[in-house]
N, C-alpha and C positions, 0 to 999 in steps of 0.2 A: 467549363459546364456544372449546372447545380445539381442536376440529378434528382432532384425533389424525392421522387417516387422510390428511388434507390435508397435515399436516406430512411425512407419511412419503414420498408423493409428490414433494411440492416438495425434499424433501433429495434423492431419486432423482434428479429430474428437471433440476433446475437448480444445486443448491449443489454435491451431491457429487464430485469428481472421477472422471469416468466411466473405467470398468473398462479400455477401449482406451488411455486416456494412463498410467494406472496401470501396466499392462503394458509401454506404450511406456516408461515412463519405468524401470522394472526391467532391460530390454532395454539402456538406455544406460549405465546405473550398472554394469553386469557388466561393457560393454565398457572404459568407462573404466577399472576394477579391471584388467583384462586388460593395457589398455596402460599402467597405471601398473606392475604387474608385470614388465612385459618390458622397462621402459625404464632410462634411464641416471641415474636419480634417487636419488642417492647413500644417502638411508637406507635401513635396513633396514625393511621393513614389517612391523606385526605383524599389522593387524586391519583392515578398513573398518567405520564406525560410523554408521548413519544417526543423522539429526539433525533436531532441528526438528519441523515440522507432518507431516513425511512419517513420521517415528518415531512420533510421535504419535499418527497417524491422524486429526489435524483439517485436515489439507490439503485446499482446497475449489476448486473450477473458477474460474478465470478470468473476472472479470466486464470486459465494456467492451473486448474484447481486450486485456486487458492479461496478465500471464506467472502462471505457477505456477511456485515455483522448490523445488528439494530441495538439502538440504545432506549432503554425503558428508565425515566425517571421515576421515584416515588415519592410524593411530595407528601409531607408528614409532619407533625405538630412538635415542635422541641419537648425533650425527655429533660428534666430535670438534673443537673449533676453531668450528664454525660458529655464528654469532649467528641469534637469532629471525628478523631479516629476510631471512635467506639461506633459510632452508626455502623461505619463500615465492617468493622470486625466481627459486630453482633450480626450482620446480615450474612456476612461470610459463614458464621458457625450456623446458622437458620440453614441455607443451602447445604452445608457439608455435612451437619448432622441428619438429614434425609435420605431414606434409600432412593427415592426417586433421582434425584441432582448430585448425592456426595461425589461421586467419581468426575462428574462434569464439571465441577465446581473448582475455579482458581478465584483469586483475591488479589483484587489490584489495588492503586493507590486510590481512585473516586471508585470504583465500582467493583462488584462482583460478577465474573462472565461464567454463563454457561455456553459450554461448546458441546455442542451435537454430533454425531457421530457422521452426519454428512458435510456439507460447508457452508453450514449456519452455527453462527455463534450471537449471543443476545446479552449487552451489557446493563445491568440494573446497578443506578447509582441513587443513593438519597439523596432528596433535595430537603431542607429544612427551612420550613417557613415562620416569618413572625418571631425569631431567636432572639431579637434586641429591639427590634421596632417592626410596627406593624407593615406589611407591604414587603419585605423584605424573603429575596430568596437565598440562598445559602447551599454549595456543593462540600463535599465532606472532602479533605485532603487528609488519608491515612497517613502518608509517609510523613509530615510537619504536623498533623494532629491541628491543621487548623481550616477555620470556615472560608469559604472564598464566595464571593457574591456572583450572582448568576441570574441571567432572564432567558431563558430558553425559550420562551413562550411568546415573548417580544422578537427576539431574533428569527423563528419561523414565520411571525407575522411578516417581517421584513422582506423575508425570500418570498413568500407568496405574493407581495406587493410588488416587488421587481419584476415577479413573471406574468402578473397582471397586465404591465406594459407593452407585452410580445406579443405577436400574432401566434394564434392553433398552440400556442405553451410552447412556442419554438424557442424561450428561455431555458426552461427546464431541460429539453431534448437537447438546445447547446451543453448545457451545464454534464448532463449524462455523457455526452460524446466526449468531452474533455478528460474528465474523469478515466475514462476509456481508454484514451490516448494515454492517460498519466499511467496506467496499469498494465496495459498491453505492450508499449514500449519501454517499460521501467529507465526512460532517461533521467529522468528528475524527482525530487523527493517533495513531498508538499502534501501535509495533512489535509483531509475531505475541508474540515472547518474553514480553514485556512484559503483554501482553492475557492469552496464556495464563497468565501467574503469576496475576494477578489473578484469574482466573475459577477455578483449581485453588486458592485461599483460601476461596470460598465454598460449600466442601462440607467434611462432615469425618466420620470413622467411623459418628457414631450418626445419621448422616442415613440410612445402610443401610437399606433396607427400609420408607421414610417415602415418602408421596404426594407429599412436596417434589420428588420424584425421578423419580416414577413412569412419565413419558411424557416426550414431548420439550418438549412446549408447559410442563408443568407444571415440569420444570427449566430453561428457558430462564426464565421468570417467577420463579423461585426465587432463581437466581444474579442478575438485573438487579434485583430488589430490593433482595437483600443488599449487591450492588457499589454500588446509590445509596446506601444508608445509610451506607455506611462512608465513601463519597466525600463527603457531605454533613456529616460530622461531622469534614472534613478541608480545610477550604477553603485553606489550604498546600499544596505539592505534599509530600505523604509520601516517606517510605523503602518501597520496593518489595525486598524481601529475595532473590536467587535463594534456594530453599529447599533446594540441593543445596551453595551455598558461600554464608555467611553474609554474608562478607566484601563482595559482588557486589550494588551497587544498582541493579536494575532502572530506576528511576525516572530514572536520567540520562541514558537515551534520550528523556525529554521536556524542553521549557523549562517557565518558570511558566504563559507564554500556551497553550501546548498541554495542561498538565494541564488547565487553568478550562475551555477548551474542552471537555476530554473529561469532565471534571464534569457539564459544564451540560447536556452532549447524553446522556449516559445517565439522567440525571433525565429527560430529554423523552423516551428513549424507553423508560424505563420506565412511564412514564404511560400511553403509546400502547399498550404490551402487556396494563397492568392492565386499560384499557377494551375491545382487542379480547377479553380473557378473560370480561371481565364481560358483554359483549353477550351478550342472550337468544334472539336468532333467527341462525338460519345466512348470509342475506345481510348483515344489520347487522353479525356478526362477519368476515366476510370482508373488506367496508371498511376495517373497523378493522385487519386484519392487513395489508391492502394498502400502509396507510399507512405499518408498519413498513417491509416488505419489497419491497412494489413490485407489479408485476403478473405478475409469475411465481409470484406464491403462488395457488394454487385456479385454476389454469388452467382456461380452458372454463366457468367460472363468467361468467354473462352481469351481473357486478352492476361497473358501469363509473363510479357516479353519482360517487363519493368522487374518481377521477381525474379525471372531466372538470371538478368544479367547482374543483379546483385548477389544472387549466391555464386554464379560464376566467378565474379571478384573478389569472394571472400576467398575460396577455392584456391584461386589463382596467387592469394598470399600467402597461402599455407605451405610450410616446409618439414620435409622429415623430419628435421632435427630438431622443431620447434619454436628455433630463430626464425618466428615468422617476419615477414616482411613490414616494414612500420607500417604502411597504411591501412594493414588488418584492424589497428585499432581504432583509427579514425572511421571505416567502414562499421564496426560493430557499434561505434558511437552513435552513428547516424541511423543506424537500421535495427539494432537491437542483436542480443545473441541469438536470436529465432534462427538468423541467415549463417548460422555456424553449421558444415556440416557434422554427420554423428562421430566422422572420424576423430574429430577435435578432441573430443572427450578423452581418448586414448592413444598420449603420445609415445612413441618408441621408449624415452627416459623414466615414463613415469612405472613406477613397483606396482606388482600384482600383490594383493593383500598375503599376508604370510600365513594367515591361518585358515583353515579350514571351514567352508560353509556349513550351516548347520541343515538339515533337512525342509527347514522354512525358512526364510530371509524375508524380515519385513522392509517394504519401500519406504513406509508411514513415517519416515523418520525425518524430519525438518531441522533446515539450517536458521537459525537467526542472525543476525550481526547490527554491532553498532558503531559507529564509528567516531574516535576520540583522537586529540592532540597528542597527549601522552596515554602510555600504559597503565598512570596509577591513579590516572583522573576517576572522577564516577563515572557516572550513566552519561552515555553519551547518544548520538543521534542516530536512529534506525535507518541502515540503508538496506537494500533490494539489490537481490543478485541480477546482476548485469548492471547497476547504476554506473554511470561514469563520475569516477573519483580524480581527486588530485594529490599527486605524489605529496607524503607527508602525513604523519600521523599514524595509525593504523585502524585496526578492527578487531575488534572482540567479537570472537563467533561461538554460540552458544544453542546446544541440540535440545532437541523434544523430538517425545515419540507421541505419534495419535495425536498429533496437533497441537498441545499442550500440557501433554504429563513429562516430569523430567524422567532421567535414565534410572531404571530399578538398581538398586544397591546390588544385586547381582550379576552385573554387567557393568564394565568397563569401556571407557568411548578412545576411540585412535582419530588421530586427524589425518588425511593426504591432504600435502600440500604439494600443487602441480603449479609452475611457473614454467610460461611462455613468454616469447618475445625475445628479440635481440641483445637486450641488456640484461636480463635475468639469465638469460643462458648464458652468456659470457662471464658472468660474475659467479654466479650458484653454480654453475656446472651441470645443470639439466635437472634442478631439485624436482622430486617428484614420489617422496617418500612419505614413511609414518611419522610423527610426530605425536607426543603425547602432551596431555593439556597441561594446560600454564597453572589455571586455579580450578579446581572443581573437576568438570567438564567441560569448562570454559578454554578456546585458546586464543592467544592474542599473533597477531602477524602485522609486523608493520608496511607500510604501502610505499617502498622505494622505485621500484622499477615498472617503467612503462610496459606496458602488455596485458594480454588478455588471460587471467590467472583462475585456478580454480579450487576450491578448498572441500572436502568430501567429509563427512561423518560416518565411521563405522562404529557400532555397538557390538559388542565382545561379552561371550556368557562365559563367565568366571570359572565353573565346574569342570569346563572342558574345552576353555578357550577357541569357540568357534564363534563365528558371525552370524549374528541374529538377526541385524539391521543393519542399512545401508543408504542413506540420504544420495539426492540428485546432485550433480553438482552446483556448488552455488560460485558464482562468475565473479570475480572480482576483475573489473576494467580501470585499468591505472592510465591515464593521460599524460 
């Protein structure tokens, strides 16, 4: 069953960014624009341009205490003698020197990011117009010190055109739902611009007025089935051209492993969505839609059988020794780490911290991870907690406090690495102790043993060796 009214309620109550946040975002962007207009940043500002999911109206509410971000381009005239890096560096200087934004500012390769105390951040990027030829637009890569062609307005026009072929904004709504599946399941990595482009290619002008996009669940089923068919025909990573700039391949945002993982999970979720639509009774359909979207779908309906059976299945696969039965990995890959009971976080072999707790211990400590084929390679691909990974290579773990700040100099970091699963327990004899960072505050861990493993960061104050910060576990699922 399609359950169209339940989808409308689910979008409004769970998926869509609520109006309060949208209004606050608008006020913050307006303040940033006014600040820049009055600042001593040298380039002449021509225009501010919304970019990304905010401009496309596919922005969604953050899940699991995550963040939503908005992209703001500052279109400027070129400055004689300035390199690409200078535009970003000088923009960062202006924000860092301000009393209002100084502590909220981080400078990245292409943009300056302002992170607010709640769950919002705004990326501000210079966009240089007519630098060498009339009509050209270029973003600035600070790391490589190069100008790169860009056509953000044309891309937004393309997305809006695609949505115009669907009924009742169903294309946009289905896009939000697919992004929600990505964020809530954490089963695959796919940057929003790449995901949106892949989705955009699944609808054409001849779809206008057809039943395939008449409502939200129909659009979702159509997009996922067409995307799955396209992916299954391409076992190797294909090219995904930017529709507004053919020379740009968005597929470069993936490595081969991430593409294979995305391909597999789109196939799995396509099957689940088909089964939910084909269910002939309301209760059975809700059960199957909840397998896709979790408990938030059809709130208030007393249909808990599917979730209970999955949780019971996970609990039955656990063992006191943490040498869990092999099926636990597959169950977590299918349903996410959310099905793990709380006792999983504290297996018997895990060591307690040897440092005493301070009077106040912050839980606003975040772990970020990048996958790399070797320990000595440069920057790798960002992975999420609970994302299924193949054996081989490893992860660089890094830690931040208050979402974006580095650990203060008066503190140091220790990592607790906890292995589970039969293979790891047999070889590593129940590894669950504390490790020093490998480089600065970062820790390297190889991906060797099938299982569901955990990494935690502890921030310890130097003057009295007390714990002042602790992260939530970062789950590493090795297939």
